[in-house]
Backbone as a printed PyTorch tensor [residue, N CA C, xyz], in Angstrom:
tensor([[[ 22.3800,  24.9270, 324.5860],
         [ 22.1750,  24.6890, 323.1050],
         [ 21.5040,  23.1890, 322.8740]],

        [[ 20.4150,  23.1630, 322.2080],
         [ 19.7280,  21.9620, 322.0690],
         [ 20.5820,  20.9680, 321.2530]],

        [[ 20.4560,  19.6560, 321.3660],
         [ 21.1030,  18.6690, 320.5550],
         [ 22.3840,  19.0800, 320.0760]],

        [[ 23.3400,  19.1260, 320.8970],
         [ 24.8920,  19.5800, 320.7600],
         [ 25.4320,  18.3770, 319.9370]],

        [[ 26.0030,  18.5730, 318.8900],
         [ 26.7490,  17.5950, 318.0010],
         [ 28.1590,  17.8570, 317.8200]],

        [[ 28.9900,  16.9010, 318.2100],
         [ 30.4670,  16.9710, 317.9380],
         [ 30.8880,  16.4620, 316.6350]],

        [[ 31.3650,  17.2810, 315.7140],
         [ 31.6340,  16.7150, 314.3190],
         [ 33.0110,  16.2050, 314.3390]],

        [[ 33.6740,  15.3700, 313.6080],
         [ 34.9320,  15.1290, 313.3110],
         [ 35.4840,  14.1330, 314.3540]],

        [[ 36.8310,  14.0350, 314.2360],
         [ 37.6560,  13.1250, 315.1510],
         [ 38.1230,  13.7120, 316.3010]],

        [[ 38.5950,  12.9350, 317.1700],
         [ 39.2270,  13.5390, 318.5610],
         [ 40.6750,  14.0540, 318.4330]],

        [[ 41.3790,  13.7350, 317.3010],
         [ 42.6980,  14.1300, 317.1930],
         [ 42.6830,  15.6060, 316.6100]],

        [[ 43.8170,  16.1140, 316.3750],
         [ 43.8650,  17.6850, 316.1430],
         [ 43.5680,  17.8340, 314.4960]],

        [[ 43.3490,  16.8470, 313.9320],
         [ 43.1910,  16.8350, 312.3470],
         [ 42.0760,  17.7050, 311.9940]],

        [[ 42.1480,  18.6790, 311.0750],
         [ 41.1130,  19.3540, 310.6070],
         [ 40.3320,  18.5170, 309.3750]],

        [[ 39.0070,  18.5290, 309.5180],
         [ 38.3490,  18.0070, 308.4330],
         [ 37.1250,  18.8740, 307.9690]],

        [[ 36.7850,  18.7580, 306.7040],
         [ 35.8180,  19.5110, 306.1350],
         [ 34.4920,  18.5920, 306.2020]],

        [[ 33.3980,  19.0510, 306.7880],
         [ 32.2840,  18.2510, 306.9600],
         [ 30.9230,  18.9780, 306.5760]],

        [[ 30.2420,  18.3600, 305.5280],
         [ 28.8810,  18.9350, 305.2890],
         [ 28.0250,  19.1140, 306.1910]],

        [[ 27.3760,  20.3170, 306.5790],
         [ 26.5280,  20.6900, 307.7220],
         [ 25.0120,  20.8360, 307.2370]],

        [[ 24.7460,  21.7570, 306.3420],
         [ 23.4970,  22.0270, 305.8880],
         [ 23.4480,  22.6180, 304.5050]],

        [[ 22.3180,  22.5540, 303.9030],
         [ 22.0130,  23.1860, 302.4630],
         [ 20.6720,  23.9180, 302.6630]],

        [[ 20.6650,  25.1230, 302.0370],
         [ 19.3400,  25.8230, 301.8330],
         [ 19.1330,  26.1140, 300.5530]],

        [[ 17.8870,  26.0080, 300.1130],
         [ 17.4470,  26.4240, 298.8020],
         [ 16.8570,  27.8220, 298.8190]],

        [[ 17.3250,  28.6870, 298.0290],
         [ 16.8570,  30.1130, 298.0730],
         [ 16.6420,  30.6560, 296.6750]],

        [[ 15.8960,  31.6660, 296.4440],
         [ 15.7840,  32.3280, 295.2390],
         [ 16.0110,  33.6910, 295.1050]],

        [[ 16.8620,  34.2700, 294.1350],
         [ 17.1170,  35.6260, 293.9060],
         [ 16.7490,  36.0020, 292.4310]],

        [[ 15.9410,  36.9520, 292.2740],
         [ 15.3430,  37.5130, 291.0210],
         [ 14.9820,  36.3810, 290.1570]],

        [[ 14.2420,  35.2940, 290.7130],
         [ 13.7340,  34.2090, 289.9140],
         [ 14.6380,  33.0600, 289.6740]],

        [[ 15.9640,  33.3140, 290.1500],
         [ 16.8870,  32.1810, 289.9400],
         [ 17.0600,  31.2740, 291.2290]],

        [[ 16.9180,  30.0690, 291.1170],
         [ 17.0850,  29.1350, 292.3600],
         [ 18.4930,  28.8870, 292.5240]],

        [[ 18.9760,  28.9180, 293.8180],
         [ 20.3650,  28.8480, 294.0780],
         [ 20.2560,  27.8730, 295.3760]],

        [[ 21.4810,  27.2840, 295.6930],
         [ 21.7760,  26.7490, 297.0180],
         [ 22.6560,  27.3430, 297.8030]],

        [[ 22.5120,  27.4780, 299.0170],
         [ 23.5310,  27.9020, 300.0850],
         [ 24.0070,  26.6010, 300.8570]],

        [[ 25.3840,  26.4140, 301.0250],
         [ 25.6440,  25.4470, 301.7060],
         [ 26.6310,  25.7220, 302.7800]],

        [[ 26.4210,  25.1280, 303.9060],
         [ 27.2470,  25.3220, 305.1860],
         [ 28.1280,  24.1050, 305.3980]],

        [[ 29.5740,  24.5270, 305.5820],
         [ 30.5010,  23.2750, 305.7300],
         [ 31.2200,  23.7170, 307.1390]],

        [[ 31.4160,  22.6060, 307.8900],
         [ 32.2420,  22.9750, 308.9840],
         [ 33.5570,  22.5170, 308.9690]],

        [[ 34.6310,  23.2010, 309.4880],
         [ 35.9150,  22.7860, 309.6820],
         [ 36.1000,  22.5990, 311.0650]],

        [[ 36.3140,  21.1700, 311.2950],
         [ 36.5890,  20.6870, 312.7600],
         [ 38.1510,  21.0450, 313.2720]],

        [[ 37.9430,  21.0990, 314.4440],
         [ 39.3200,  21.2510, 315.2340],
         [ 39.8360,  22.6390, 314.5920]],

        [[ 38.9660,  23.7340, 314.4500],
         [ 39.4290,  24.8550, 314.0720],
         [ 39.8940,  25.7950, 315.1410]],

        [[ 40.8860,  26.5200, 314.9170],
         [ 41.4440,  27.5610, 315.6700],
         [ 41.3340,  28.8610, 315.0040]],

        [[ 40.6600,  29.9280, 315.7090],
         [ 40.5410,  31.1490, 315.1030],
         [ 41.9370,  31.7500, 314.7030]],

        [[ 41.8880,  32.3650, 313.4410],
         [ 43.0460,  32.9920, 313.0720],
         [ 44.0490,  32.0560, 312.5880]],

        [[ 43.6120,  30.8850, 312.1490],
         [ 44.6710,  29.9480, 311.7290],
         [ 44.7440,  29.7170, 310.1600]],

        [[ 43.8020,  30.2720, 309.6380],
         [ 43.5240,  30.1740, 308.1650],
         [ 43.4450,  31.5400, 307.3950]],

        [[ 44.1000,  31.5880, 306.2670],
         [ 44.0490,  32.8680, 305.3590],
         [ 42.7830,  32.8450, 304.4160]],

        [[ 42.4450,  33.9660, 303.8930],
         [ 41.3900,  33.8270, 302.8790],
         [ 41.7350,  32.8440, 301.6340]],

        [[ 42.8170,  32.7170, 301.2960],
         [ 43.3140,  31.8250, 300.2220],
         [ 42.7780,  30.3480, 300.5300]],

        [[ 43.1750,  30.0190, 301.8970],
         [ 42.7130,  28.5930, 302.3710],
         [ 41.2080,  28.3600, 302.1410]],

        [[ 40.2920,  29.3910, 302.5050],
         [ 39.0780,  29.1550, 302.4510],
         [ 38.5120,  29.1230, 300.9930]],

        [[ 39.0080,  29.8670, 300.0960],
         [ 38.8070,  29.9910, 298.6880],
         [ 39.1880,  28.5230, 298.2310]],

        [[ 40.3320,  28.0570, 298.5360],
         [ 40.7630,  26.7620, 297.9190],
         [ 39.7960,  25.6120, 298.4520]],

        [[ 39.4600,  25.5350, 299.6720],
         [ 38.4520,  24.7390, 300.2070],
         [ 37.2340,  24.7220, 299.4440]],

        [[ 36.6620,  26.0910, 299.2700],
         [ 35.3570,  26.1210, 298.6540],
         [ 35.3340,  25.6110, 297.0230]],

        [[ 36.4950,  25.9260, 296.4640],
         [ 36.7470,  25.4210, 295.0890],
         [ 36.7310,  23.8900, 295.0110]],

        [[ 37.3940,  23.1910, 296.1410],
         [ 37.5920,  21.8760, 295.9730],
         [ 36.2640,  21.2770, 296.2210]],

        [[ 35.3710,  21.7950, 297.0940],
         [ 34.0460,  21.4630, 297.3810],
         [ 33.2570,  21.6320, 296.3210]],

        [[ 33.1000,  22.6020, 295.5930],
         [ 32.3930,  22.8760, 294.2940],
         [ 32.6630,  21.8870, 293.2160]],

        [[ 33.8570,  21.6730, 293.1420],
         [ 34.3840,  20.7530, 292.0530],
         [ 33.7550,  19.3430, 292.1750]],

        [[ 33.5460,  19.0120, 293.5120],
         [ 33.1020,  17.4570, 293.8220],
         [ 31.5820,  17.3820, 294.0890]],

        [[ 30.8280,  18.5340, 294.1430],
         [ 29.5440,  18.5710, 294.5930],
         [ 28.5340,  18.8130, 293.4530]],

        [[ 27.3190,  18.2480, 293.4500],
         [ 26.2450,  18.8140, 292.5480],
         [ 24.9170,  18.4850, 293.3800]],

        [[ 24.1860,  19.6920, 293.3220],
         [ 22.8960,  19.6910, 294.1060],
         [ 21.7810,  19.7980, 292.9880]],

        [[ 21.0160,  18.8180, 292.5720],
         [ 19.9180,  18.7660, 291.7950],
         [ 20.2370,  19.7430, 290.6290]],

        [[ 21.2890,  19.8420, 289.9580],
         [ 21.4490,  20.6450, 288.7610],
         [ 21.1900,  22.2060, 288.9220]],

        [[ 21.3660,  22.5260, 290.0860],
         [ 21.1190,  23.9290, 290.5470],
         [ 22.6420,  24.4460, 290.9530]],

        [[ 22.7670,  25.7220, 290.7160],
         [ 24.2410,  26.2450, 291.1710],
         [ 24.2800,  26.5990, 292.7060]],

        [[ 25.3860,  26.4840, 293.2340],
         [ 25.5620,  27.1020, 294.6880],
         [ 25.9560,  28.3400, 294.4540]],

        [[ 25.1790,  29.1100, 295.3290],
         [ 25.2750,  30.5990, 295.2600],
         [ 26.2670,  31.0570, 296.5730]],

        [[ 26.3740,  30.3970, 297.3310],
         [ 27.0840,  30.7520, 298.6180],
         [ 27.6780,  29.4720, 299.3920]],

        [[ 28.8670,  29.4580, 299.7480],
         [ 29.2740,  28.5960, 300.7860],
         [ 29.8200,  29.4130, 302.1370]],

        [[ 29.2310,  28.9050, 303.1270],
         [ 29.5080,  29.4530, 304.5680],
         [ 30.3470,  28.2850, 305.2780]],

        [[ 31.4520,  28.9580, 305.8060],
         [ 32.4280,  28.0820, 306.5310],
         [ 32.1740,  28.3890, 307.8650]],

        [[ 31.9760,  27.4170, 308.6600],
         [ 31.8710,  27.4600, 310.2560],
         [ 33.0170,  26.6640, 310.8260]],

        [[ 33.5840,  27.2490, 311.8850],
         [ 34.6160,  26.7030, 312.6840],
         [ 34.1940,  25.9930, 313.9070]],

        [[ 34.5250,  24.6290, 314.1350],
         [ 34.2680,  24.0070, 315.4300],
         [ 35.6060,  23.7560, 316.1020]],

        [[ 35.6500,  24.5460, 317.2200],
         [ 36.9900,  24.1610, 318.0930],
         [ 36.8940,  22.8050, 318.5280]],

        [[ 38.2840,  22.3530, 318.7850],
         [ 38.2430,  21.0920, 319.3280],
         [ 37.4550,  20.9110, 320.7100]],

        [[ 36.7060,  19.9150, 320.6850],
         [ 35.7900,  19.6210, 321.9360],
         [ 34.5570,  20.4260, 321.9120]],

        [[ 34.3900,  21.2730, 321.0210],
         [ 33.0530,  22.1920, 320.9240],
         [ 32.1000,  21.4230, 320.0520]],

        [[ 30.9590,  22.0220, 320.1160],
         [ 29.8080,  21.2700, 319.2320],
         [ 28.8660,  22.5510, 318.7710]],

        [[ 28.0720,  21.9350, 317.7260],
         [ 27.0430,  22.8660, 317.0710],
         [ 25.7270,  22.2370, 317.0470]],

        [[ 24.9210,  22.8870, 317.0100],
         [ 23.3860,  22.2840, 317.1890],
         [ 23.0740,  21.3140, 316.0860]],

        [[ 22.3740,  20.2750, 316.2800],
         [ 21.7940,  19.3510, 315.3490],
         [ 21.0350,  20.0260, 314.2050]],

        [[ 20.8720,  19.5280, 313.0940],
         [ 20.2610,  20.2860, 311.9310],
         [ 18.8470,  20.5570, 312.2710]],

        [[ 18.2150,  19.6960, 313.1140],
         [ 16.5770,  20.0590, 313.3420],
         [ 16.5670,  21.1300, 314.2560]],

        [[ 17.5790,  21.5600, 314.9580],
         [ 17.5020,  22.7790, 315.8610],
         [ 18.1990,  24.0290, 315.3870]],

        [[ 18.6180,  24.0470, 314.0030],
         [ 19.3550,  25.2330, 313.6950],
         [ 18.4650,  26.5950, 313.6930]],

        [[ 17.2770,  26.6110, 313.4670],
         [ 16.4490,  27.8650, 313.7090],
         [ 16.5360,  28.3610, 315.2620]],

        [[ 16.3750,  27.3310, 316.1620],
         [ 16.5650,  27.6140, 317.5820],
         [ 17.7690,  28.0660, 318.0830]],

        [[ 18.7960,  27.8080, 317.2720],
         [ 20.0820,  28.1010, 317.7120],
         [ 20.9490,  29.0100, 316.7140]],

        [[ 20.2270,  29.9120, 316.0430],
         [ 20.8830,  30.6070, 315.0270],
         [ 22.0660,  31.5470, 315.4700]],

        [[ 21.9120,  31.8710, 316.8410],
         [ 23.0960,  32.7600, 317.4460],
         [ 24.2920,  31.8920, 317.6310]],

        [[ 24.1500,  30.4890, 317.8570],
         [ 25.3760,  29.7200, 318.0240],
         [ 25.9690,  29.3340, 316.4530]],

        [[ 25.0760,  29.3090, 315.4280],
         [ 25.6470,  29.1600, 314.1700],
         [ 26.4170,  30.3040, 313.6880]],

        [[ 25.8200,  31.5290, 313.8260],
         [ 26.4470,  32.7260, 313.5960],
         [ 27.7400,  32.8900, 314.3180]],

        [[ 27.9180,  32.5130, 315.5630],
         [ 29.0100,  32.5740, 316.3280],
         [ 30.1540,  31.8310, 315.7160]],

        [[ 29.8780,  30.5810, 315.1700],
         [ 30.9040,  29.7330, 314.5800],
         [ 31.0090,  30.0810, 313.1650]],

        [[ 30.4330,  31.1500, 312.5980],
         [ 30.5500,  31.3630, 311.1590],
         [ 31.7340,  32.1770, 310.9000]],

        [[ 32.5110,  31.9110, 309.8340],
         [ 33.9940,  32.5450, 309.6380],
         [ 33.8960,  33.3350, 308.3170]],

        [[ 33.3840,  32.7930, 307.2210],
         [ 33.5470,  33.5440, 305.9110],
         [ 32.4140,  32.8990, 305.0530]],

        [[ 31.8580,  33.6910, 304.2430],
         [ 30.8490,  33.4170, 303.0290],
         [ 31.6970,  33.5740, 301.9490]],

        [[ 31.4880,  32.4640, 301.1040],
         [ 32.1800,  32.6970, 299.6180],
         [ 31.0710,  32.6450, 298.7050]],

        [[ 30.7710,  33.8390, 297.9170],
         [ 29.7190,  34.0220, 297.1570],
         [ 30.1310,  33.7040, 295.7440]],

        [[ 29.1680,  33.0470, 295.0380],
         [ 29.5480,  32.8030, 293.4960],
         [ 28.6960,  33.7210, 292.6710]],

        [[ 29.3660,  33.8760, 291.3210],
         [ 28.4960,  34.8660, 290.4670],
         [ 27.4010,  33.9680, 289.6660]],

        [[ 26.4860,  33.7510, 290.5190],
         [ 25.2350,  32.7730, 289.8410],
         [ 23.9590,  33.5260, 290.0590]],

        [[ 23.8760,  34.6820, 290.2810],
         [ 22.7170,  35.5340, 290.6730],
         [ 21.7790,  35.8190, 289.3400]],

        [[ 22.2410,  35.5960, 288.2470],
         [ 21.4370,  35.8000, 287.0520],
         [ 21.8400,  34.7760, 285.9680]],

        [[ 20.9390,  34.7440, 285.0630],
         [ 21.2690,  33.5860, 283.9550],
         [ 22.4980,  33.9050, 283.2360]],

        [[ 22.7850,  35.0990, 282.8160],
         [ 24.0190,  35.3730, 282.1220],
         [ 25.1040,  35.0490, 282.8430]],

        [[ 25.4390,  35.2590, 284.1360],
         [ 26.5450,  34.9440, 284.9740],
         [ 26.5120,  33.4580, 285.0920]],

        [[ 25.5410,  32.7120, 285.1610],
         [ 25.5670,  31.2960, 285.3890],
         [ 26.0710,  30.7170, 283.9810]],

        [[ 25.6660,  31.1950, 282.8620],
         [ 26.2050,  30.6020, 281.5660],
         [ 27.6200,  30.8440, 281.4130]],

        [[ 28.1870,  32.2060, 281.9090],
         [ 29.5390,  32.4760, 281.8340],
         [ 30.4790,  31.4730, 282.6470]],

        [[ 30.3400,  31.4730, 283.9660],
         [ 30.9120,  30.6830, 284.8590],
         [ 30.5630,  30.6330, 286.2670]],

        [[ 29.7080,  29.5010, 286.3850],
         [ 29.0610,  29.3380, 287.7480],
         [ 29.9670,  29.1350, 288.9960]],

        [[ 31.3290,  28.9670, 288.6080],
         [ 32.1910,  28.7520, 289.6290],
         [ 33.0460,  29.9560, 290.0020]],

        [[ 32.8460,  30.9880, 289.3430],
         [ 33.4530,  32.3350, 289.5550],
         [ 32.9520,  32.9540, 290.9480]],

        [[ 34.0470,  33.0620, 291.8880],
         [ 33.7300,  33.7140, 293.0030],
         [ 33.6260,  35.2530, 292.7930]],

        [[ 32.2480,  35.7230, 293.2530],
         [ 32.0800,  37.2070, 293.1960],
         [ 32.5770,  37.9190, 294.3590]],

        [[ 32.4550,  37.5040, 295.6030],
         [ 32.6070,  38.2100, 296.6340],
         [ 32.8890,  37.2070, 297.9040]],

        [[ 33.7140,  38.0250, 299.0120],
         [ 33.9480,  37.1990, 300.0650],
         [ 33.1670,  38.1180, 301.2540]],

        [[ 32.6740,  37.4500, 302.4190],
         [ 32.0820,  38.2940, 303.5000],
         [ 32.3650,  37.5870, 304.7780]],

        [[ 32.9890,  38.3720, 305.5720],
         [ 33.6610,  37.8710, 306.8070],
         [ 32.6780,  38.1230, 307.9890]],

        [[ 32.6100,  37.0880, 308.8480],
         [ 31.9350,  37.1640, 310.1210],
         [ 32.7800,  37.6110, 311.1770]],

        [[ 32.4350,  38.4130, 312.2010],
         [ 33.0560,  38.6190, 313.3760],
         [ 32.1280,  38.8150, 314.7280]],

        [[ 32.4580,  37.9980, 315.5300],
         [ 31.5690,  37.6540, 316.7110],
         [ 30.0230,  37.5870, 316.4830]],

        [[ 29.8240,  36.6640, 315.5470],
         [ 28.5080,  36.3070, 315.2560],
         [ 27.6500,  37.2700, 314.3090]],

        [[ 28.3270,  38.2720, 313.9610],
         [ 27.7390,  39.2390, 312.9890],
         [ 28.4200,  39.1800, 311.5790]],

        [[ 27.6360,  39.3290, 310.4450],
         [ 28.2670,  39.4730, 309.1700],
         [ 28.8180,  40.8630, 309.0920]],

        [[ 30.2200,  40.6120, 308.6480],
         [ 30.8950,  41.8420, 308.4920],
         [ 31.1030,  42.3150, 307.1550]],

        [[ 32.2690,  42.9710, 306.8430],
         [ 32.4700,  43.5000, 305.6570],
         [ 32.3760,  42.5950, 304.4420]],

        [[ 31.9300,  43.0080, 303.2500],
         [ 32.0220,  42.1230, 302.2000],
         [ 32.9410,  42.7020, 301.1530]],

        [[ 33.7590,  41.8220, 300.5480],
         [ 34.8270,  42.2850, 299.7270],
         [ 34.4050,  41.7580, 298.1820]],

        [[ 34.1270,  42.6590, 297.3360],
         [ 33.9010,  42.2320, 295.8670],
         [ 35.1740,  41.9590, 295.1920]],

        [[ 35.2160,  40.9280, 294.4810],
         [ 36.2680,  40.2940, 293.8560],
         [ 36.1760,  40.7370, 292.2860]],

        [[ 35.8820,  41.9680, 291.9650],
         [ 35.5360,  42.4000, 290.6800],
         [ 36.7850,  42.8430, 289.7630]],

        [[ 37.9920,  42.6740, 290.1340],
         [ 39.1300,  42.8200, 289.4200],
         [ 40.2540,  42.0280, 289.5460]],

        [[ 41.1100,  41.8040, 288.6830],
         [ 42.2010,  40.8980, 289.0030],
         [ 43.0640,  41.3730, 290.1270]],

        [[ 43.2680,  42.8110, 290.2020],
         [ 44.0430,  43.2460, 291.2220],
         [ 43.4330,  42.9740, 292.5930]],

        [[ 42.1550,  42.9380, 292.7760],
         [ 41.5400,  42.6490, 294.0400],
         [ 41.6200,  41.1280, 294.3830]],

        [[ 41.2460,  40.3310, 293.3580],
         [ 41.4910,  39.0040, 293.6630],
         [ 43.0430,  38.5830, 294.1230]],

        [[ 43.9470,  39.1910, 293.4140],
         [ 45.2400,  38.9280, 293.6070],
         [ 45.5550,  39.4670, 294.9950]],

        [[ 45.0510,  40.6340, 295.5350],
         [ 45.3820,  41.2200, 296.7280],
         [ 44.7500,  40.2030, 297.9660]],

        [[ 43.5710,  39.7300, 297.7520],
         [ 43.0580,  38.7030, 298.6690],
         [ 43.7250,  37.4110, 298.8780]],

        [[ 43.9620,  36.9910, 297.4840],
         [ 44.4540,  35.6570, 297.4010],
         [ 45.8410,  35.4140, 297.9170]],

        [[ 46.6500,  36.5970, 298.2040],
         [ 48.0990,  36.6350, 298.5430],
         [ 48.0790,  37.2850, 299.7300]],

        [[ 47.0480,  37.6640, 300.5090],
         [ 47.0660,  38.2580, 301.7180],
         [ 47.7940,  37.5100, 302.8660]],

        [[ 48.6120,  38.0610, 303.5500],
         [ 49.3000,  37.3730, 304.6480],
         [ 48.4210,  37.4100, 305.9430]],

        [[ 47.4000,  38.0060, 306.1710],
         [ 46.4490,  38.2250, 307.1610],
         [ 45.7070,  36.9760, 307.3750]],

        [[ 45.5870,  36.4570, 308.5080],
         [ 44.6720,  35.3900, 309.0010],
         [ 43.2440,  35.8910, 309.2200]],

        [[ 42.3040,  35.1290, 308.9190],
         [ 40.9580,  35.3560, 309.0900],
         [ 40.6040,  35.3140, 310.6560]],

        [[ 40.0290,  36.3480, 311.3160],
         [ 39.6730,  36.4240, 312.5830],
         [ 38.2610,  36.7770, 312.6890]],

        [[ 37.5040,  35.5370, 313.2510],
         [ 36.0750,  35.7930, 313.4540],
         [ 35.5650,  36.0540, 314.9650]],

        [[ 36.6610,  36.3080, 315.7940],
         [ 36.3790,  36.7150, 317.1290],
         [ 36.0030,  35.7320, 318.0600]],

        [[ 35.9590,  34.3990, 317.5330],
         [ 35.5470,  33.3950, 318.4390],
         [ 36.6380,  32.4350, 318.8740]]])
């Protein structure tokens, strides 16, 4: 892996660290995708609720050029492990995918939804062994309640 960077501290404390941002467009709407690293991450140590809570806290404290964030991708960096430097991401997309845990999508893909609530989570997509896996639409109170109170830990296979 080119330009391997170890983020965070040497102790076992988990930290949330900004990694990258990408600007993209869907149906004429410009959005941002943000990647965040959870340092000292152990696979299977967090539930969907934990990721949604982190995404909400990040969204509440960030602003990017007055455009909405469409997706937050969480990556896990095991203690002592590393991720490629920003300038080498395209060369190391497999490594990035391997560390990816979950995507949190927001309902900002059209002007009506942005006006309603740009902080409304529309779906979650789980990663497993470097591949995007199932996507769960959070289109009902029952579905949201089921995911948010799930006792299962997220397993990305890494």
